[in-house]
N, C-alpha and C positions, 0 to 999 in steps of 0.2 A: 532572606527578602519577604515582605508580607506580599500576599496575593491581592489584586483589583487596586483601583487607583489611591494614589496617598492624599489624605484629606488633612489639608493646609487650613492652619488656624493663625491668622495676623494681629499682632499686638503693636498698636504704635496711638501715640497722641496727633497724629496727624491723619485727617481722613482722604485728603489727597494723596498721601503716599500710599494707604492701604489700597485705594481705588486702582493704583498705579500698577501694584503685587496682582490685584485680582485681575487685571485686564492682561497682564503676563501671562497666567495659570489660567485663563480661559482659553487660549489656545494649545495646551498641554494634553492631550489624550490620559497621560498616566497620573495627572493631577488634580485634584478636586479642591476649590476653593470653598472650604465650609464655614467662615465666619470671621469675624473682627472684632475687636473691644479697644477700648481707649485706654483705660485701665485696668488696677488687677482685680478689683473686685468684679468687673465686668467678665475677665478673662475666667478666672476659676468659675463663677458661675455657669458660662457657657460649657467649659470642658468638664464640668460636673455630670452634665446633661446631654453630652453630644458625642460622637468618636471623632476623635480627633488622633492624627500619626505625626504630624509635625507642625510645631509653633515656632514662629517667625517673630522675634521680638525685638524690639527695640530696647536699649539700656535707659534711658530717660522716659518716665510715663506721667507727665503733668504733676509732679511731687511726688512719683513713686518709683520703685528701682525696678529695673527689669533682673537683679539680681535675685531680689525678694520674691520674683513672680516665678523665677525658675526652681528655685528651692520648693515652694509651695507645688507646682506643678509636678516636680517628682518625688515630692510626700503624696500628694495624690494619685498619681499612676505612673510609676518611673519607666514604663513601656513609651511614654509620649518623648520622642525629639525636638531638641531646642536647638534653633538657630537663633543667634544675637547677630543681629543688623545694625550697626551705630556709628557713628559719626568718629567714637571715642579711641583712639590710638595707644591709650597709657597702656603699658605692660600690665600695670598692677587691676585694672579694669578686665581687660582680657584674662586674666587667670583668675579671677574672683570668679566672673562669669562660667568658665570651664570646670571652678569648684565647686560652683554651684549646680553643675547639673548639665551646662550647655555640650552638644554634641558638635557644633559648629561656630566659628565667627565671622563673620564680612562687614568690611567698611561699607558703609553706604554708597560711596562712589563707585561698588564694583559694576561690574556689567550685567545684564539679564543670564548670561548664558551659564557664568559663574554660580548665580546665585540658584540656577535649575539645578546646575552639577552637585550642588553643596547640598540641596533639598534631597537628590537620589542617591546621594551616599551616606547621609543621616539616614534616611529610610530603609538603607540596607545594614544599619547596625554600625555604622564605623564614623569616624569623625574627620569633621573638615574643617581647616582654617585656610583662608582667603592666602592667596600669596604675598599679598603685604602684611599681613596678619603672622604669618611665618617670621617673615622677614623681622618685625617688630619682637618677635618673640625669642629669635636667634641672637638678637642683636644685643638683647640682655642677657643673654648667657654668661658672656665672660664677666659681665658688672656684678653677678649674682654671684660668680665664684671667688671673686675679690672680696667680698663683704665679709665681715666679722661673722660669728654665730649669735644669735639667731640671723636669719638672710631676712633685709627688707628690700621693696620693692622701690623704685625713685619716686614713685604718688608716697609711700607710705613715709620716708624720709622726709618728702615736703611735710606732709602733717604732723609729724614730730616736730620738725621748727617751729611749725602755724601754733600748735599747742605749747609749745614754750615762751611763744609772745604772748600767749595767754589767750588768742583766739577762741571763740565759740565754733562749735561746728555749723553753723550758718553760715559766719565771715569765715572759715576755712574753704568751705563750699563756694563761695563768690570769688574768693581771691585764686581758688586753682582751679575755677570752672568743672567741679565736681558737683556730681549729686548729694544733696542733704543725706540719703540715705544711704548712698556707698560712703560719704565721711564717718557717718555712725558707726556701720561695720568694720571699717578698717580701724577706726580706733579702738575698737574691743577687740579687733585682732593683733593690734600694735600692743595692749596692753597684757593680752594673753601669751606673746612672744618674749615681752619683757619681763615677764611675770610681775610687774608692777599693779596697782589697784585704785593709786590715784596721779595728778597730774604731777605734784612733787615727788613722789616716786619715779616718775617716767624721764623727769628732765634732770634727776640724778643720776638714771641710767645712762641719759644721752649723753651727757657732760662726762661721765665715766667712761665711756664706749665711744668718745670723740664723733658722736654724731649731730651735736651743736657745740659753736666754738664757746 
């Protein structure tokens, strides 16, 4: 556990949300609101020039992805802890954020006490998943075990089906209500898992393995 107040940085494209967290932290003597940003460029610029212990970030950042931000933060300073605070409940998004280096994941409807507890836990070099997030992860374990190798999340399977329908990444994002950057990241991941390099190759793989009709 670090000594001194935990310096918290918030990244969200809604200023009202940032102001809300700032107000919550104001009454906590062990926490310090160090600053905020609305996009990746602002966030990285601040982090490179200011001490930060914990970053609380949304997944969607006005055309950018919190998953990309998490990777950049960890590349710059692996010691910084990241908590995702998002409305998105998809297993693929949650696991993607964790794989990118996040130490915690909360849904935006969480209460103030749970958010503060998450900050305390990750600042102590431990992981924290909100109660609802834990339930989502556990409910997918059975589904994952039943999938043939390689394993695909439900979102990845939906993306595969949309690719087979010749949808662009932008169209897929709109259809599945997923950020464009996330679709692009998962498309690359799908190609890697299936060891294919083109849409035609992926479709052949999907048909052969009964992923699409």
